C-alpha positions, 0 to 999 in steps of 0.5 A: 790860871787862877780859875783853875789853880792849876798853878800859882804863878804864871811863870810856872806853865812852863813846868806844868807844861814839861811835864809831859812829852804832848800836848795828849791831843789836847788844843785849847781856844785861847778866846777869852774876848773873842778872837781878835786879830786875824779873825775877828769873831769878837763872839767867838769863846775859849774852848778847849778840845781833845779830853779825854780820861788821860789828860793832865794838868801838863797835858791843858799847859801844853796847849795853852803854851802853843795856842799862843804860838798858834795865834803869833804864826796865825798874825805873822802868816796874815802879815806877809800875805797883806805886804807881800813881803816875806818876813826875814827875822822876828823881834820880840821885846 
């Protein structure tokens, strides 16, 4: 956020992501310090795929928010697989 100067406050990323209707084909892998649970690839690097001449800041913001959702989904899927139980509820604080 700070290095690219897309937004000045993290809470504004939703506003920026809302400026586009979808991610425009952009995919963001948020492996800034490696990929952790459930992958455990400590030398992985963060990557942005799918950028074209039509990519806007909003597409990257949206891909960033989606990446957080995909990370959470991967962990929840791993929890279900390891436990053998389907999760029925998720409490977030």
